[in-house]
C-alpha positions in Angstrom: -104.4 104.5 -25.4 -105.5 107.6 -27.2 -103.4 110.8 -27.9 -104.1 113.9 -26.1 -105.4 115.4 -29.2 -107.9 112.7 -29.8 -109.1 112.9 -26.3 -109.6 116.8 -26.6 -111.6 116.3 -29.9 -113.7 113.6 -28.2 -114.4 115.6 -25.0 -115.1 118.9 -26.8 -116.9 117.3 -29.8 -119.7 119.5 -31.1 -122.3 118.2 -33.6 -123.0 114.7 -32.2 -126.6 113.8 -32.8 -129.1 114.6 -35.7 -130.2 117.7 -37.4 -133.9 118.4 -37.7 -133.8 119.5 -41.3 -130.5 118.5 -43.0 -130.1 119.6 -46.6 -127.6 116.8 -47.2 -127.0 113.5 -45.6 -124.6 110.6 -46.1 -124.1 107.3 -44.2 -121.1 105.1 -44.6 -121.2 101.5 -43.1 -124.2 99.9 -41.5 -125.8 100.8 -38.1 -127.0 97.1 -37.6 -123.2 96.1 -37.8 -122.2 98.7 -35.3 -119.7 100.3 -37.7 -121.2 103.4 -39.4 -120.7 107.1 -39.7 -123.7 109.4 -40.6 -123.0 113.0 -41.6 -125.7 115.6 -42.1 -125.1 119.1 -43.4 -127.2 122.3 -43.6 -125.7 124.6 -46.3 -126.7 128.0 -47.4 -127.1 129.2 -51.2 -123.3 129.8 -51.3 -122.3 126.3 -50.2 -121.3 127.4 -46.8 -122.0 124.8 -44.1 -124.2 126.5 -41.6 -124.7 123.4 -39.4 -123.3 119.8 -39.1 -124.3 116.9 -37.2 -122.9 113.3 -37.1 -123.9 110.1 -35.6 -121.6 107.0 -35.1 -120.8 104.5 -32.4 -120.2 105.9 -29.0 -116.5 105.4 -29.0 -113.6 107.8 -28.6 -112.1 107.7 -32.0 -115.3 107.8 -33.9 -116.7 110.9 -31.9 -113.2 112.5 -32.1 -113.3 112.2 -36.0 -116.9 113.7 -36.1 -115.7 116.6 -33.8 -112.8 117.2 -36.2 -115.2 117.5 -39.1 -117.4 119.9 -37.2 -114.6 122.3 -36.5 -113.1 122.0 -39.9 -116.4 122.4 -41.8 -118.9 124.7 -40.0 -118.9 128.2 -41.4 -116.8 127.2 -44.3 -117.5 126.0 -47.8 -118.5 122.4 -48.4 -115.9 122.2 -51.3 -113.0 121.5 -49.1 -110.7 118.6 -49.5 -110.2 116.4 -46.4 -108.0 113.3 -46.3 -107.8 110.5 -43.9 -104.3 111.4 -43.2 -105.3 114.9 -42.2 -107.9 113.6 -39.8 -105.4 111.1 -38.3 -102.7 113.6 -38.0 -105.1 116.2 -36.4 -106.0 113.4 -33.8 -102.4 112.9 -32.9 -102.7 109.4 -34.5 -105.0 106.5 -34.0 -104.5 102.9 -33.2 -104.4 101.0 -36.5 -107.5 99.0 -35.6 -109.5 102.3 -35.1 -108.2 104.2 -38.3 -111.3 103.0 -40.2 -113.4 105.5 -38.3 -111.3 108.3 -39.9 -111.8 106.7 -43.3 -115.6 106.5 -42.7 -115.9 110.1 -41.6 -113.9 111.2 -44.7 -115.9 109.0 -47.1 -119.2 110.4 -45.6 -117.9 113.9 -46.3 -116.5 113.2 -49.8 -120.0 111.8 -50.7 -121.3 115.2 -49.9 -118.4 117.4 -51.0 -119.3 120.5 -53.0 -123.0 119.8 -52.4 -123.7 123.5 -52.0 -122.1 124.5 -55.2 -124.5 125.6 -58.0 
């Protein structure tokens, strides 16, 4: 049902959980409805992401999207541009009824994009 890339991002996902002291946080969706994506970042004074955590439903595509963000952002500037299409392509495609998780992940990041810039 899911591509090998999606399964790999899911199985090797880093960052699932919560940070103790995030410098920035965003939540898209509502936990009580079961569809949400929470993104937490720690950035240094130069806007470099030093740590990232995400929380989402425990399903393959949601966790794979978070794993992609982790690999794409940690040790890099928070001013990057990430699109839904990039996430879906990196995951080797997602079933249409699961693409909203890619949108939620990107929207959570876009809310925080450039947060470290001064």
